N, C-alpha and C positions, 0 to 999 in steps of 0.2 A: 456401506458404500465407501470406497476409497476417496481420500481428499482429491478434489478437482475432477472427479468422474462426473459424467453426464448420464442421467437416466433416460430411458426411452421416451418417457412422457415429456421431458424437457426438449428432446430432439423433435418430437411431434409438435409440441407447442411452438417451437421456433418455425417449423414449416407452416403452421396454421397462421402465425402472425403475418406472414407474407411480406416481410420487410424487404423493400427493393434494394438489393445489393448485388454487385457482380462478384462478390467473394463466393468461393465454393462452399457447399454445405459443410464439408469437412473443415474448411478454414474457419467458418463461423463457429462451429462446435469447439474447435481447439483454441481459438483466440478468446472466445467467451469464457471458456473454462479457466484459462490463465488470468483473464481480467477479473473473474470472480474471486480467485485466490488472492490476487494483488489487492483487491478491494478489502478483503478480510484483513490482510496484513496492514493496510493503510489505517483501517479502523482500530486495530490493535495498537499500532504505533501512536496514533492520535490519543487514544485513551491513556497509554503509558506516559506520553509526553505531558498530558494534562495532569495525570496523577502526580508526576514528579514536580510539575509547576505548582500544584496545590500544596505539596508537602515539602517544598524547599525550605531549608534553614541555613543559618550560618552567615558569615561575614560578607559573602558575595550574593546574599539573598536577592537584592533588587536586580542586579545584573542578570543572574541566572533565571529568576522569575520572569523577567521581561523577555529574555532570549527564548525560553521554552514556550512562552505564550505566542511569540512570533512563529516559532517552528510549528506549534500545534495548528495555528491558523493556516499555514501553508500546507500542512499535511491534510487537514480537513478539506481544503479546497480541491484536492485531488479526487476526493471520493465521488463527488457529483459527476465530474468529467469521466471517471472510469465507468460508473454505472450507466451514464447516458451513452457513452461510446458502445458499451456492450449492447444496449437496446437498439442503437442505430443500425447495428449490423445484424440484428435479429436474434440476439442471444438473451438469456435470462440472467438475472443478477441476484444478489443477496436479498433476503426478505426479513431477516430477524437477527437479533444478537446471537441466538443459537446457531444461525448460519455462519456468522463471523467466527464463533468458537470452533465449529466443525472444520472450517476451511483455513484458518490462520496458521501460518508457519512461525511467526514471531511469537515468543513466549511472553506471557503476562508476568507482572511483578506485583504480588499481593503482600509483600513484606510490610510489617508494621512500621519499620524505620529503615531507610536507606540513606547512607551518607551522601552528601551532595556530589562529591567527586565520583562515587560509584554510580550515582544516577547518570551523570554526564557520560561516563564510560559505557554504560549499558545502552544509552540512547545513541552514542556514536556507533557502537557495534550493530545495533538494530538498523540504523540508517545505512550503514555499509551493506548489511544483508539485503535491505530493500533495493539498493542499487544493483546488486548481483541479480536479484529476482527481476528487476526491470530490464536488465540487459538480456536475460533469458526470454522474457516476454517479447522483446524487440526482435529476437531471432525468429520466434514463431511468426510474428507479423511479417518479417521479411520472407519467410517461407511461402506465405500466401499472398505476397505483394500488397499487404494492407498498409499503405504508406500513411494514411491518416492516423491510425492508431500508433504506428511507429513514430510519427512526428510528435504526438502528445508525449509518448514515453521518453523521447529524447529530452524534452523540457523537464520531465520529472527526474530523469537521471541527473541533469545539471543541478536541480534543486536539492536532491538527496546528497549529492557530492558536496554541495556547499554546506549543508547542515552537518555532514560528517566532518568536514574541515573545521568548522567553527567549534564543534564539540571536542574535536581532537586538540585544538589549540587551548581550550579551557583546561584539559587534563594533562597536557604536556609540561613537564618540568624543564625549564631552560635555565 
């Protein structure tokens, strides 16, 4: 099954749930699919951010360690909102780490050692990619007039842009 695709059983389950929404069935399916993939990316970015937080070294250890912990907390906070919004509109969400792995677009980093500057560059690029994905999700919400999900996404865009900005400042030579 392709990433982000919805099976017939998922569509039937959504109908059975009978969640009261004025969104069209097609809107629920498409928005839920996009939110599920976003959730996978958020979990992947959270894990990578914590990985780099745990494995930080060097002269800027304390500052970077604290920055990445703050970023990880912010990223993790998105996960519950994404999943709950998916359920509120009658969709289904991730159920396992395997589901995250199948759906995520952001790449993991399992390297034994990553230099601190490279960590920050990779996280900057991943946060930038997340922003692009969030904008795409916003367009889908606009298509179906889902202003509540779009409103949440607008805040997440602002947060991901801020993280990208901070990480870029760390790696920019002036």
